[in-house]
C-alpha angles and dihedrals in degrees: 000000000000138000118229116221121191134164141154140198130190144186140182116241125195095228135092118277095237093055095048092044093050092047092051094045091056097069091189081081093061095106088057090074108010111068091188091065125081140152094034115182138174110245103181096068092243130121105199119083118235142070113002095022111136125197135182125195144160113263126192115200119188109244093017105055129216126335141157114265133192139209126193116184110223108170137011128191102178124249097357112052143021121185120192142160119237132196143174130170094342095314113107141146145157125285126195119195113196128189125198123186113235124216091248092057094260126116134242107218124196129184114196125183134190134179142160121236128189116255089251088068094059093112091056098050095095091050091050092049095043092047092047094048091048091050091049092049090051092047094048093046089048090051090050091050091047093055100034103043 
């Protein structure tokens, strides 16, 4: 048996949808708005962002320490949606980033995450969700700062 964990966070950013989408899709930019990420590198040998792009980076999670993390881009629907798998130290899931153009020319950005955990991990579900939500909020606020300052 498994436990399904899912959560999402969102923010409005005063920047055009195409610019935010392109910046998010190129995961080499991750340290621009996620202070927990460093040492990002492309691991698939490619240079273009998009489906099939693989990345590895160092991720520091409060309460858990540093670990190596991974991103594999699965689907792209420009400039509206990016789907990718994530992973770190045996804990991975699927993230969907969605971008919606706002009437004022800004963009509503949502990061949604889902994963399956074994039943034995039931006691850690709240930590996983709280940590993930906190990370998303930090990432989204960093993205907002990057584009608005």
